[in-house]
TORMAR-748940 format. One record per residue (C-alpha): residue in one letter; x, y, z. Coordinates in steps of 0.25 Angstrom, whole numbers, plus 5000, padded with zeros to 4 digits. Layout:
N
AXYZ/...
//
This chain:
1236
V469251354912/A470251274903/N471751284902/A472251354890/S473651394883/A474251484873/T475551524868/E476251634875/G475851774870/S474351724867/A473251724875/V472751594883/T471251574881/F470551504892/T469151434890/V468151434900/T467051324899/R465651334905/S465051194909/G463651154911/A462451234907/S462751364899/G461351434899/N461751544908/A462851654908/V464051624917/S465451694920/V466751664927/H467951744930/W469351714926/N470851764930/T472251714928/K473251664938/A474651604938/D474851454937/A475451434951/T475551294949/G476051284935/T477351234930/N477651364924/P476651474928/A476551594919/G476951734924/T476151854923/D476951914911/D476651774904/Y475151804903/T474151924906/A473551884920/V472151914922/T472051914937/T470751984939/P469551874937/T468951904923/K467451874920/L467151774909/D465651764905/F464851644899/G463551674892/A462351584892/G462751464884/V464251494884/K465051374887/T466551434886/Q467251564887/T468651604885/F469751714890/T471151734887/V472451764895/A473651834887/T474951784887/A476251844885/A477351814875/D478851804878/S480051754871/A480651654882/D480651504881/E479851454893/P478951354898/D477451364895/E476751444907/T475351434913/F474351524921/R472951494926/V471651554924/V470551544935/L469051554934/S468251614946/S466951684950/P465951604940/G464551674938/G463251634933/G463151514942/A464351454936/A465451374943/I466951354940/G467451224935/A468951224931/A469351354938/E470751374933/A471551344919/V472951354915/G473351444904/A474651404897/I475651494890/N476451414880/D477851474877/D478251484862/D479651524863/D480851454858/P481951404867/P483351484867/T484451434860/L485851394867/S487251444863/I488651424869/D489851524867/A491351484863/P492251534875/S493751534876/A494751554888/D496151544892/E496551404898/G497051464910/G498451434911/D499151304918/R498151234926/G497151344924/R495651314926/D494951424919/T493451424913/L493051424899/R491651464899/F490551434889/T489251514889/V487951454885/S486851544881/L485351554878/S484851634867/A483751684876/A483251664891/S482251554892/G481151534901/K481451394903/Q482651314909/V483651294898/T484751184899/V485851134890/D486851014892/Y488351044889/A489650964888/E490950964883/V491350914869/A492550834871/A493550844858/T494950824854/G495750884844/E496651004841/N496451124850/V495351054857/A495251054873/A495450934880/S494250904890/G494950874904/V496250924899/D496051074893/Y494751094902/V494151024913/A493050924906/L491750984906/S490650904912/S489350894904/G488250974910/A487051064908/L486651214908/T485351254914/F484751404910/A483751444920/P482551524914/G483051664909/Q484651614909/T485351634896/S486751584898/K487651474906/T489051444906/I489851314904/D491251324911/V492451234906/T493651234915/M494951244906/R496251174911/G497451264909/D498751194905/R500151234901/I500051184887/D500451284875/E499251234865/N498151294856/N496751344861/E495851234863/T494351224862/L493251144869/T491751124866/V490551124875/R489251064869/L487851104873/S486751004871/S485350964875/P484751104878/V483351114885/N482451234883/A483451294873/S484151244860/F485351264851/A485351344839/G484851274827/N484251164837/A485651094837/A485850984847/S487051044854/L487951164854/N489451174855/G490251284862/S491751284860/G492651354870/T494251384868/I495251354879/R496351464875/D497851414878/D498651514886/D499951444887/D501351494882/P502251404874/P503351324882/S504651394882/H505651264881/I505951124885/E506951094896/L507650954898/S508050894911/L508650774915/S508450674927/P509450644932/S510350744927/S511650684931/V512250534929/A513450484936/E514650444927/S514650314934/A513150284933/S512650154927/P512250154912/N510850194907/Q510550304917/S509050354915/I509050504912/R507650564911/V507450694902/T506350784905/A505950884895/T505151004902/V504351104894/K504551244900/G503851374899/G502551354906/S501851274896/T501851144888/Y501751094874/A500351064868/R500950944860/E501950834863/R503450884862/T504650794859/V506050834865/T507250754858/V508250734868/T509750714866/V510850674876/G512250734875/D512950844867/T514350874862/A514450994870/D514250904883/S515350874892/A514950724893/V515250654880/S514250554874/G514950414872/T516050454882/D515350504895/Y514050434892/Q513350344882/P512650414871/V511150434873/S510150444860/S509150564859/F507750534863/D506350614863/V505650664876/T504250694873/I503350804880/A501950774880/A500850874876/G500650974888/A501650904897/E502750984903/R503950884902/G504250754895/S505450654898/G506250544893/T507450464897/F508750414892/R509850324897/F511250384901/T512550304902/P513650384908/I515150334904/A516050344916/D517550384914/L518750404923/V518550564923/Q517950634934/E517150744930/L516650824943/Q515750914935/G515150794927/E514850784912/Q513650844905/V512650784895/S511750874888/V510350824886/N509650904875/G508250914868/A507550964856/S506050984853/G505851064840/T505951214842/V505751204857/N507051244866/V507351114874/R508351154886/P509451034888/A509850964900/A511150904905/L511550774911/T512750764920/I513650644921/S514150654935/D515450604941/K515150644955/A514450574968/P512850594966/V511750644975/T510950534980/V509550514986/A509050424996/P507750334995/A506550385004/R505150325010/A503850385015/A502450365017/E501250425007/G501050565012/G502550585018/A503850635012/L504950545006/E506350605009/F507450575000/A508850595005/V509750664995/T511250654998/L512350744992/P513750684988/E514350804996/P513750935003/A512851024995/P513551144989/A513451284994/G512051334990/G511451194990/L511151084981/T509851054973/V509550914970/S508350884960/Y507650754960/E506450684952/I505450574957/L505150454949/A504050344951/G504450214958/R505750154961/G506250154948/N506649994949/G505549944940/G505049854952/D503949944958/A502549884957/N501649994952/Y501150034965/Q502450054971/I502850164961/A502550304967/T502250404956/A502150554955/A500750544962/D501450484974/F502450594978/A502650744977/D503750804969/A503450704958/D504250794948/G505450794957/G506150914963/S507350954971/I507950984984/A508951084990/I510151034998/A510751135007/A512251175005/G513151085013/A512050975015/R512350835010/G510950805006/G509450835006/V508050765005/I507050754994/R505750755001/I504550694992/E503050694998/A502350564995/V500950584991/D499950525000/D498850464991/A497650364993/V498350244985/Y499050134992/E500250104984/S501150024993/E502550084995/H502850164982/Y504050224976/F504750334969/T506150374965/V506850514968/N507850544957/L508950644960/T509050724946/G510150824949/T510750934959/G511051074958/N512451044956/S512550924948/D514150924946/D514350904962/F513050844965/P512650754954/V511450664954/I511750534947/V510850424942/G510950294950/A511150384963/N510050484962/S508750404965/A508050344977/V506750284979/G505550344988/A504550244995/I503150294998/T502450215008/D500850205008/E500350135020/G499350255022/D498550215009/L498450065011/P497050025006/V496049995016/F495349865016/S494049855024/F492849765024/R491749825017/S490849835029/P491249825043/N489949745047/H489249625040/A488149535042/V487849395037/A486749305039/E487149175046/D486649095034/A487249175023/G488349075022/A489549185020/I489749325020/T490649405011/L491349535015/F492049645006/V493449695009/D493549835002/K494849904999/T494850065001/G495950144995/D496750144983/T497850044981/L498950004970/V499449884979/P498749744981/A498349714996/T498149595004/L497349565016/T496849455024/W495449425031/A494849345042/T493649305050/V493549345064/E492749285074/G491749375083/S490449325089/A490349235077/E491349115078/A492049065066/G491648915063/M490248935069/D489749075063/F490749095051/E491949025044/T493349075047/A493849145034/G495049235029/G496049255019/R496849365011/L496249465002/G497049524991/F496749664985/A497249704971/P497449854970/D496149864962/D495349784972/S494349854980/E493649734987/K493749584991/T492749494998/V492849395009/S491849285014/V491549215026/V490649095028/V489549115039/L489048995046/D487548975050/D487648915064/A486148905066/V486248975079/S485549105082/D486749205086/V486549355086/G487849445083/E488849355078/R489949425071/F491249395065/S492249475057/L493249485047/Q494549545048/L495449605037/E497049605039/A497949685030/V499149605023/A499749695012/H499449835007/A498149845015/A497549925026/L496249885034/G495049965036/Q493849895040/A494649775044/S493549695050/A492049655046/A491149605056/I490049505051/D488749475059/I488049345056/E486549375057/D485549275063/N484049295061/D483749365074/D483549505076/A483449535091/L483049685089/A482149685077/P481449815076/E480049835078/L479149875066/R477749935066/I476749985056/V476050125056/S475050195047/L475550335041/D474150375035/D473350415048/G472550285047/A471750315033/V472050325018/T471050345008/E470950234998/G471950244986/G472950294996/A474050225002/A474050175017/R475350225023/F476050145033/A477450145039/L478350035045/R479050085057/A480250035065/E480450045080/R481950075078/A482950075067/H483449945061/E484749905054/K484149835042/D482949845033/L481749785038/V480649715029/A479249725036/E478149615032/L476849685032/T475449645029/V474449745022/A472849715025/Q471749795022/A470249815027/G469449835014/S469949835000/Y470849964998/L472249894996/A472949914983/A473349784975/G474549714982/E474449794994/S473849705004/G474549585010/A476049565014/R477149675011/Q478449715016/V478949845020/T480549875022/L481049965033/R482450005029/A483649995038/G483550105049/R482250165045/L481150175055/E479950195046/Q479550145032/A478150195026/F477350115016/G476050115009/V474950025006/A474150074993/T472550074993/E471750084981/D470650184977/D469450114972/A468050164969/L467450064978/D466550124990/E467050035002/P467250045017/D468550105022/G469750005023/S471049985029/V472549945026/T473249875037/V474749845037/T475349745047/L476749715050/V477049575051/S478349495056/G479549505048/E481149495048/G481849585056/Y480749665064/E479749655075/V478249685072/A477749795082/P476649735091/S475149775086/P474649885083/D475949925077/D476049805069/A475049865059/A474349985054/T473050025047/V472650135038/R471150155034/V470850165020/L469650265017/D468750225005/D468350354997/D467350294986/L465950324985/G464950204982/E463750134986/S464150105001/P463650195011/G464550285018/V465150415019/Y466550445013/V467550545020/S468750575010/V469850585021/S470250535034/R471250635037/L471550785034/E472750865037/I472551025038/R473351135044/E472951265052/G472751385043/G472851285030/A471851235020/D470651155025/G470551005024/R469450945016/Y468750815014/T467450755008/V466350675013/A465450585004/L464250495005/K464550364998/T463050324994/D461650404993/P461150405008/G459750455002/Q459650565013/E460450685017/V461750645025/S462350745035/I463850725040/E464350805052/L465750835053/R466550865067/S467850915069/G468550845081/D469150985085/E468551105079/T469651185086/A470551125076/V469751085064/T468451125058/V467651055048/A466551105038/P465451085035/A465051035049/T464050945041/L464050885027/V462550865022/F462350765010/A460950805005/A460050694999/G460450674985/E461850744986/W462550634994/S463650604983/T464350734983/P465550734993/Q465550845003/A466850915008/V467350945022/T468251055026/V469251045037/T469851165043/A470951175054/V470751285064/D471851375065/D472151375080/P473351445088/D473951315094/E475051235088/E474451105088/S474051015075/E472750945077/R472050815073/V470550825072/V469550725068/I468250765059/S467050665062/H465850645053/E464450605057/V463450565046/S461950575047/G460950525037/Y461850425030/P461350285033/G462350195041/Q463350305041/Q463650395054/G465050415057/L466250435046/A467650425046/E468350535053/V469350635046/A470650665054/V471150805053/E472650845055/V472850995058/A474151055057/D474351165065/D474951295060/D475351375072/W476451285078/T477851335076/A478851245067/R479251115073/Q480751115076/V481450985070/N482550935078/L483450815073/E483950695082/V484850585077/Q485250455086/P486350425085/A487150545080/T488350455079/V488150315072/I488950205068/E488950185053/G487750085049/G486950135060/H485550225060/I485350355065/A483950395071/V483450535066/T482450605073/A481650725070/N481050795082/L480050905080/S479651005091/G478250975089/P477250895081/P477250945066/G475750935065/A475950865051/E476750755047/V478250805043/I479450755037/V480650805043/P481850805032/I483150745037/V484450775029/L485750685029/T486950755026/A488350685025/D489450745032/S490750665032/A489750545029/E489250525015/P487850505011/G487950355009/D488450345023/F487050355029/R485550325024/P484750395019/E485750485012/T485150615011/G483950625021/L482650575027/G481250625031/I480750605045/R479250595046/I478650655059/G477050645061/A476150765062/R476150745078/A477450685080/I478750755084/M479850675079/G480150585069/R481350475065/D482050415055/T483450345053/V484750375046/A485650245042/T487150255042/V487950175031/V489250085034/D490050155023/G491450065025/D492350185027/S492950215041/D492550355043/N491550415053/D490450495044/T489550615048/F488250665042/Y487150755046/I485650735048/S484950855047/L483550915045/G483150945031/D482251055026/L481051045036/P479651055031/E478751185035/G478451185050/L479751115055/E481151185058/A482451135062/G482751125077/G484051125083/S484450985079/S484350995064/S485650925060/I486450815067/R487750765063/V487850605063/T489150535064/I489350395058/V490350315064/D491050215056/N490850075060/Q492350045059/T492950165068/R493750125080/G492650175089/V491650075082/R492649955083/S492849985097/A491449995101/T491049865093/R492249795101/W491849855114/W490349835114/N490649685109/A491549665121/L490349705130/D489249615135/A487849665133/E487749705149/A489049785147/R488649855135/L487349895141/R488149965153/A489250015145/L488050105137/Y487050125148/G487650105161/N486850045172/L485350025166/S484049985173/A483549845171/A482449885161/D483449965153/R484549855153/N483449755148/R483049845137/L484349885132/L485149755134/P484649685120/W485249815113/V486649795118/Q486649645114/F487249665100/G488549695094/F488949845092/D488649835077/L487149795080/L486849895091/E485850005089/D486550135082/E486250225095/M486950115104/R488150085094/S488450245095/R488450235110/V489350115110/L490250185100/F490350315108/E490750235121/A491750145113/I492450275108/D492650325122/L493050195127/L494150195115/G494850325120/G496050365113/N496350205110/H497850215113/Y497950115125/R499050015128/S498249935136/V496849905142/A497249975154/D497650095146/W496350095139/W495450075153/Q496250195159/S495850295148/L494350265151/N493550345162/C492550275171/R491350285162/L492050225150/R492750115159/R491350075163/V490850085148/A491950005143/V491549875152/G490149895152/D489949935167/G488750015171/K488349955185/V488850065193/S489250205193/D490550265188/S491050295202/S490950155207/S491150065195/P492449975196/W492649995181/C492950135183/A494350095190/D495650115183/W496349995177/P497249955188/Q496049955198/L495249845189/D495249705193/A495649595183/E494249555179/Q494049715176/R495349725168/D494949605159/E493549665156/A494149795153/A495249735145/R494149655136/V493349775134/G494549875131/R495149785122/A493849755113/L493649905112/L495049945109/G495149835099/D496449765105/S496349635111/Q497849635115/L497749765122/P498649735135/L497849755149/G499049855154/G498849905168/E499549975179/P501049925177/E501249995164/A501850125164/V500750215157/E501250325148/P500650455150/A499550505140/L499450625131/S498150685130/V497550815123/A496350895128/D495350965120/A495451125118/R494451225115/V494551375111/N493851495106/E494151535091/A494851665092/D496251735088/G497451665095/A496551555101/A497151415102/L496651285106/E497551235118/F497551075118/V498151025131/V499050895129/S499250825142/L500050705148/S499250605157/E500550615167/P501850675167/A502850585158/S504250545163/E504750575149/A504450675138/V503250655130/S502850705116/V501650705108/S501150765094/Y499950845091/A499250895079/T497950965076/R496850905068/D495650975061/G494250945066/S493151055062/A494251155064/T495251165051/A496751205054/G497151335047/E495751375048/D495251355063/Y496651335069/D498151315067/A498551175065/A499451125076/Q500451005077/G501650975085/A502150895098/L502150915113/R503250865122/F502950835136/E504250845145/P504250755158/G503250805167/D502350885157/T500950845156/E500250955148/H500551035135/T499651115126/V499451125111/S498951255105/V498151265092/T497851405087/V496351445083/L496151525071/D494951615073/D493951635061/A492651705059/H491951575055/D490751535065/E491051375063/G490651325077/E491751245085/E492851185078/T493751075082/L495151025079/T495950905085/L497350895092/E497850765091/L499150705099/S500050595092/A501350535093/P501550535108/Q502950495114/G503050455128/A501550455130/V500250395126/L499050475119/G497850485128/R496850585122/A497650615108/A496650715102/A495850845107/T494950935101/G495151085100/T493851165099/I493851305092/V492651365098/N492051465087/S492051615091/D491251665079/P489751705077/L488651605077/P488551565061/A487451635054/A487151515047/W486751445060/L485951555065/A485151565052/R484951415052/F484651385066/G484451515073/R485251555084/T484851465095/A484951335087/A486351385083/E486851415096/H486351285102/A487051215091/L488351285095/D488051255109/G487951105106/V489251095098/S490051175109/A489551085120/R489950955112/L491351015110/E491551065124/D491250935131/R492350845135/R492550725126/E492050605134/P491150495130/G489850545123/W489650685121/R488850815126/G488250935119/S487051025119/F486051085109/G485251195112/G485451165127/I485051015125/P486150915130/L486650825119/G487550705118/G488050605129/G489250535136/P489450555151/R490550635156/G491650575164/G491050525177/E489550525173/P488750395175/Q488550315163/G487250265167/G486150275177/G484850345179/E485150475171/E485350485157/D486850495154/E487450585143/T487850465134/G486350465130/A486050325138/P484650365144/E483950305157/E482950255147/P483850185136/E482650165126/S483150285119/L484150195113/V483050135104/R482850225092/
//
């Protein structure tokens, strides 16, 4: 039967054709069915379905017959639709050829037309944000998806709304009508104002319709919306003066500002001019006698503005008459028919009110002292002021002028001075912005008082300068990267110095080289100089000459150091430079594996993989050779080739292409061999090569038997597997091939024997392979063998391997493991997916990477990866690389399971939070200095304690390197130890630091692991150490703390008592409080005080607790006080939440433990979301693990549990660091676990 089509409403006629001889009558049945695989299957309302097979007869000699299927007409514009017809049940000895055909119903309806309305709406008052909504409509519902683009039409002119002014600019976009939808809306946000103006219009244009059109087939369609004005006209204009009083004795040409302010709650739509005249015949002051005449002038108020201003120069004329009440000069204005209310200027003959200068840092407050000539009168006195940018002397650089954006109350204000007081304070808040402006200035001008007769403000005595200091916004200058590498023969290395932060001020720095293990004059040339950054400069470069000394040196390093000279702060002030030689002591070992179960049919690609034994820091380019047995490789595939294994990756797959020719030939093979190259070691034989068989599938003249496959995958309860067997030449006799299953309880094969009769040798015969559905949960591998009889020279054939996936086993649980979970940026993280049992077939476990405080660019890959696990394996592994990002923040992200394929389900460990420690944090810098201060043996003992000789020899090469070159897991271990050794880092001497350490940390610090804690001489307090021990402790301690001048200290010095605060914990409830105990290490002879304040953690002040701050006072003899922080109860199940109580500003004591953690234990029901996702058992185990972590004392390392399984590490005080048993730092008795 052949495909057919018709327009909707017409019948589709199908033609059935009979082939071959037509001398007898035959018949066939037909019926319709849905086109389940079609793009647009027709529904049962689109055609008349014939579900019962209907007979179609062919008489003798009839070659073709037809039948029809009726279709239904409709009015909807829709895609063409399809259905299928099926032939069945042939009669009269006929057979069916093409059993199915497609019937197409062609749509004949026109697309709908689009229209847009003309809406209108009030603008919404001052600062309103109301919506003007356009509605776009279809003339009729469509069966297709309809789209149309829209955009605003920018225009100018009378009564035209301005984009971005009268409404928020409309971004271009597109509307999408789903099939059946007839309307969509476009919202424009109007911007309300206070301008009295006409109504205004805006236009939205539709264009580029898809599956629809505009009336008249126009290319576009406009819709006009109206923004209705809702503002009343202004009531009047009011004049004001600053200052409003001038001393009679003031110098000539005093500057007086006149401000014209629009009143009545609205403004004018057009510019308005106010003509100002100074003086009137009715004034008590007479022009020419009491002051020099002033010409009239104009003040302009811009369209939409609330005010405008202008200035005039005023010169008072002194006389010998004392006028205690002063003399008045009227200042009048005129502006058409608008009522302009005048102002008055007083010529004062009394002592003035004065104001003094002030200074404060950004974010602080400047306090200007205002002084009265006499006590304020009954009822008090109001003093008004204004604020002007700069110092007003014309000598300020641009960056020294503070503008309205730099301080609050930019429009000025007033203060009230109480009766009888001689003064008050004008308090101006300085805005803390992110731009460095050096010290910048503004001026406070007093403009008047509530009693100008007795308390005049006089020009010349009414101003003071405010200075805002800006040290907090100093731009930060850093080397772009803290670590660099340069080849010894490179000649020179250039580094970038970057500026972070906005600045208006030029900055100056100096830089210089600093020796390390690399020596000046031998490994590099001493260099240095000045760097000048203009405000717009963002980077500079410095270069150092590197010397090739022709000596093989490993680990040579020097650094560059920045120093700030002017208007600069330092961030990454040092940059380490490693000089590389040609040796790589720990090159990773590579091997080659086959991914194709040993065979591929010609024309396919033989798949291989390059694998590394561990993660590596750089890309590796592996050198390979490709060879073959036979002649199957595609052109260009044989010979040498390279495969790149990217940094941090453990495997790279690649393929070798074969050609499918028509030549009958023996089976061949492809062999890939790994050869020596740069940066890696070749695994010993046989892992240095892998071979894949290439199976020939051609029939020809060479004798032989062809089996179409070498491997099948089937599933219990699923579809059968099939392959074919064919003879390549005519054997001249009957040939039989017996088939045997290697395990008939798992796999059956049919038929048991293939028989090729004489003369019928050329037709391939099919073999059916069926999986036995047994009750066990095991997947099986069964081999089918073939034994040939009757084919000269041929007895055995290639076997077929059958992989049977079991259908009885329960879903395999997947649990994630990452190592390390805390990594220093630039390091790698091993991600392992562990299954509870083999999957039966190869699976890909999707891993999703989600940024928390980190950004996607802080790790690679940025979104996720897939971990491949073989059919019989129970784990797979891949790596995630972290990136040195240049900032100084620690970052976090999550490694989680994605949407798992069928047969897998998430276990208890499905998402793990990873912390990226910035490589320039205090802890990292201290870890680097401490590690470099220890020799190799001390490093080994510091991390692992006492080791067996075998373990020592195996691990010693790993600790030979500097901190930056350590394996990631070992770097994390060193970092945590260094952080514990740092403690509070408030040490006045080496002895002070030593006394802060417990026995274990003292031993770790100097690398002592030969004896147990109880008998180690390094557990002694500082006074008991001998001179040699003190020297060693001082060397290590000064390196760790980064202070080469830290004094030894010791027993003669009087030690101040130390203040410490302990952690607190409370269940969430009404009236509950966290009780933090603050204690002194010993009673003080004098009073001691300390400030405290809470800081948010995961708990938020005002929601989870009441913020607290204050000061504690310890009287002589006191040793303990308590700080209570009230907890707020809620109904949210949110897990345990934490806050921090911090001590600061001690007086009479030093800080010991300066911060403590307060834990609020949740008392609300287990969240439904956890129960729904993980089930009650996993959710409760998760809470158990968090609780155990938070309840444990904060000592080196950490502890916790998940589902009853202990997690974490770090011994409690007094536990041994090394020895026979595994300690809780994660250091095992068998340290091979350090190797990924």
